[in-house]
C-alpha positions, 0 to 999 in steps of 0.5 A, spaced: 583 525 473 582 531 478 576 534 475 573 527 473 573 526 482 571 533 484 564 533 478 562 525 481 563 527 488 559 532 486 554 528 482 554 524 487 552 529 493 546 532 488 544 525 487 544 523 495 540 530 497 535 529 492 533 521 495 533 525 501 527 529 500 524 523 497 525 520 505 530 514 501 535 512 506 533 517 511 533 516 518 526 516 522 521 515 516 516 510 517 515 505 511 508 503 510 507 497 505 499 499 502 497 492 499 492 491 496 489 483 499 490 477 493 484 474 489 478 473 490 474 473 485 476 466 479 472 462 481 469 466 486 462 461 488 459 467 494 459 474 493 458 476 500 465 477 501 469 472 498 475 467 501 480 467 497 481 463 490 486 459 489 490 462 484 489 468 491 492 464 496 497 461 491 499 470 490 499 471 498 503 465 500 508 468 494 506 475 498 508 473 505 515 470 503 517 477 499 515 480 505 519 477 511 524 479 509 522 486 509 521 483 517 515 489 518 514 492 525 507 490 524 500 487 519 494 491 519 488 489 515 481 490 513 475 486 516 474 482 508 475 476 508 479 477 503 484 482 506 485 478 512 486 471 508 491 475 506 494 478 511 494 472 515 498 468 509 504 474 512 503 472 520 498 470 525 498 477 529 493 482 525 492 488 527 486 490 524 482 495 522 475 498 520 477 504 517 481 501 511 475 497 507 474 497 501 471 503 498 461 503 498 459 501 493 453 497 488 455 493 483 451 493 476 447 486 472 451 488 467 458 490 471 459 496 472 461 498 478 458 506 482 461 509 488 458 511 493 463 512 498 465 520 495 473 520 493 475 525 497 471 521 503 476 514 501 482 519 501 480 523 508 479 516 511 485 513 509 489 519 510 486 518 518 489 512 518 496 514 515 496 519 521 494 514 527 500 508 524 505 513 524 503 515 529 505 507 532 511 505 529 514 511 528 521 509 524 518 503 522 516 500 517 508 496 516 504 492 513 498 495 510 494 491 507 487 493 503 483 494 497 484 496 490 480 504 489 481 505 498 489 505 496 489 509 490 486 514 494 490 514 499 495 514 494 492 520 491 492 523 496 499 523 498 500 526 491 495 531 491 492 529 485 486 532 484 481 525 486 479 520 479 487 523 476 491 517 477 489 511 472 493 505 476 489 499 478 493 496 484 494 488 482 492 483 487 497 483 493 501 488 489 506 493 493 506 501 494 509 504 499 508 510 502 514 513 506 512 518 511 517 523 517 513 529 520 509 532 515 512 530 509 509 525 506 511 522 499 510 515 494 516 510 494 513 505 490 506 504 485 503 497 485 509 493 486 508 487 484 515 482 483 513 477 487 509 474 483 514 474 477 
């Protein structure tokens, strides 16, 4: 019986050490919830800066219910309408950050996307956002409402992946988390949509 107890103590210590490496349950960690805006494309009538669709408004409300339980210190948003409407479903106190925009792109007649901003530039832009938010909200949880490609660039940067290597499209109102402590950055979740299920 003693050997089993001793073995379980070692295993417990090992798992706590592993969790600490990934900044889970560590005091002083800043946690950023990177949220893709809610749907604006279903039944879209305006291509320039469209509002949320009825589906998007429902997604934003579900997100808001989940986020309220997490009690974030602040909510930041891209200035685009779809992101601001998503953020305002959470709180009226939304801080706009113009760097949270989507990667610049053109859309061809056949629907092909042609990104004008290089992924490396988008990653650097999002890294500066993360740095600033960590300085402003050290040890707190912050919600950041942005856009799919910019979130992918940020997560790829944190995971130290070559741009374009992350095969993920964050769904509308999905939450991807980044934990930061000092110069350490870890991804905690990718594209979590439990609030929509």
